[in-house]
C-alpha positions in Angstrom: -6.7 28.4 -12.9 -4.0 29.3 -10.5 -4.1 27.7 -7.0 -3.7 30.6 -4.6 -4.2 29.2 -1.1 -3.5 26.2 1.1 -7.2 25.6 1.4 -7.5 25.2 -2.4 -4.5 22.8 -2.4 -6.1 20.9 0.5 -9.3 20.4 -1.4 -7.4 19.3 -4.5 -5.5 16.7 -2.5 -8.6 15.5 -0.8 -10.1 15.0 -4.3 -7.0 13.1 -5.4 -7.4 10.8 -2.4 -11.1 10.4 -3.1 -10.4 9.2 -6.6 -7.5 7.0 -5.4 -9.8 5.3 -2.9 -12.4 4.7 -5.5 -9.9 3.2 -7.9 -8.7 1.0 -5.0 -12.3 -0.2 -4.4 -12.3 -1.6 -8.0 -8.8 -3.2 -7.6 -9.0 -4.9 -4.2 -11.5 -7.6 -5.3 -9.1 -8.6 -8.1 -6.2 -8.8 -5.7 -8.2 -10.9 -3.3 -9.1 -13.3 -6.1 -5.5 -13.6 -7.2 -4.3 -14.5 -3.7 -3.8 -18.1 -2.8 -3.2 -17.4 0.9 -6.5 -17.4 2.8 -5.1 -14.8 5.3 -4.0 -12.5 2.5 -7.4 -12.8 0.7 -9.2 -12.1 4.0 -6.9 -9.1 4.5 -7.7 -7.7 1.1 -11.5 -8.2 1.7 -11.2 -6.5 5.1 -9.3 -3.6 3.6 -12.0 -3.3 0.9 -14.6 -2.6 3.6 -12.2 -0.1 5.3 -11.6 1.6 1.9 -15.4 2.1 1.5 -15.4 3.7 4.9 -12.5 5.9 3.9 -14.6 7.1 0.9 -17.5 7.8 3.2 -15.3 9.9 5.6 -13.9 11.9 2.6 -17.5 12.5 1.5 -18.3 13.8 5.0 -15.3 16.1 4.8 -16.3 17.5 1.4 -19.8 18.1 2.7 -18.4 20.0 5.8 -16.2 22.1 3.5 -19.0 22.7 1.0 -16.8 21.3 -1.8 -17.3 18.8 -4.6 -15.6 15.4 -4.2 -14.9 15.0 -7.9 -11.6 16.2 -9.2 -8.9 15.1 -11.5 -8.0 11.4 -11.9 -5.3 10.3 -9.4 -2.5 9.3 -11.7 -0.3 8.0 -8.8 -2.9 5.4 -7.8 -3.6 4.6 -11.4 0.1 3.8 -11.9 0.3 1.7 -8.7 -2.8 -0.3 -9.6 -1.4 -0.8 -13.1 1.8 -2.2 -11.6 -0.3 -4.6 -9.4 -2.3 -5.7 -12.4 0.9 -6.5 -14.3 2.0 -8.7 -11.3 -1.3 -10.6 -11.5 -0.8 -11.3 -15.2 2.5 -13.0 -14.6 2.8 -16.8 -14.5 4.0 -17.4 -10.9 4.0 -20.0 -8.2 1.3 -19.3 -5.7 3.5 -18.0 -2.8 5.5 -15.9 -5.2 2.3 -14.3 -6.6 1.2 -13.6 -3.0 4.6 -12.0 -2.2 4.2 -9.8 -5.4 0.7 -8.9 -4.3 1.9 -7.9 -0.9 4.6 -5.7 -2.4 2.0 -4.0 -4.7 -0.4 -3.5 -1.8 2.3 -2.0 0.4 3.2 0.5 -2.3 -0.4 1.6 -2.3 -0.5 1.8 1.5 2.7 3.9 1.6 1.2 6.2 -1.0 -2.0 6.6 1.0 -0.1 7.1 4.3 1.8 9.9 2.7 -1.3 11.5 1.2 -3.4 11.2 4.4 -0.6 12.5 6.6 -0.2 15.6 4.4 -3.9 16.5 4.3 -4.3 15.8 8.0 -1.5 18.3 8.7 -3.1 20.9 6.4 -6.5 20.4 8.0 -4.9 21.1 11.3 -3.3 24.3 10.0 -6.6 25.4 8.5 -8.5 24.8 11.7 -10.6 22.0 10.2 -10.8 20.0 13.5 -13.6 17.6 12.3 -11.6 16.9 9.2 -8.4 16.3 11.3 -10.3 13.7 13.4 -11.7 11.8 10.3 -8.3 11.9 8.5 -6.5 10.7 11.5 -8.8 7.7 11.7 -8.1 6.8 8.1 -4.4 7.4 8.5 -4.3 5.1 11.5 -6.1 2.4 9.6 -3.8 2.7 6.6 -0.8 2.3 8.9 -2.4 -0.8 10.6 -3.0 -2.3 7.1 0.6 -1.8 6.2 1.7 -3.5 9.5 -0.6 -6.4 8.8 0.8 -6.8 5.3 4.3 -6.8 6.8 3.3 -9.5 9.2 1.8 -11.6 6.3 4.9 -11.0 4.2 7.2 -12.5 6.9 5.7 -16.0 6.3 4.7 -15.6 2.6 8.2 -14.4 1.5 9.8 -17.4 3.2 7.3 -19.7 1.4 8.1 -18.0 -1.9 11.8 -18.3 -1.3 11.6 -22.0 -0.3 9.5 -22.9 -3.3 12.0 -21.2 -5.6 13.6 -23.6 -8.0 17.3 -23.0 -8.4 19.5 -24.8 -11.0 22.5 -26.6 -9.7 23.2 -28.8 -6.8 22.6 -28.0 -3.1 26.3 -27.3 -2.7 26.3 -24.7 -5.5 23.4 -22.8 -4.0 24.5 -19.9 -1.8 23.1 -20.0 1.7 21.8 -16.9 3.3 23.7 -17.5 6.5 27.0 -18.0 4.7 26.4 -14.8 2.7 25.9 -12.9 5.9 29.0 -14.4 7.5 31.2 -13.6 4.5 29.9 -10.0 4.1 29.9 -9.1 7.7 33.1 -10.9 8.8 36.4 -9.0 9.1 39.2 -10.0 6.9 42.2 -11.3 8.8 45.5 -10.0 7.6 48.1 -12.5 6.6 50.7 -12.5 9.2 
């Protein structure tokens, strides 16, 4: 069946987000369990509760629109969750695993931010003011979660890097500061 209006596309994208959020509800407990960082685990658990609220808001929007929440499976989220699952199957040091989990979670957040930003804009164009308000709340929470993950990554990535085993002596190991100096310094001409 041909999609002929922005409203139809809006409903389809809401259904996509609804499925994405429900997939995430199943994935977040596994990510929390795989985390060694208490802060990261707590963050995943907190976001699980937020995600349940996101689903509730979407259901409210579907009710207001008189539409069914069920649609096609969200293949984008399915792929992102599969990538995250593959990270969890790897044999990694704890901090490295946490860094990988954060990377996977931020991909999900960016996907959701994009989706919610789009449907919020369409809801505004379509005059769906209540939907705009609900979608804006969710969009704001998704952005906050992304910022929290970035904050956690600042420490966890350093821990992952420090725990990394590198073959060779300390002298053979390149230092980040010397790489920066070499790459950003100007070459002096031979005079």
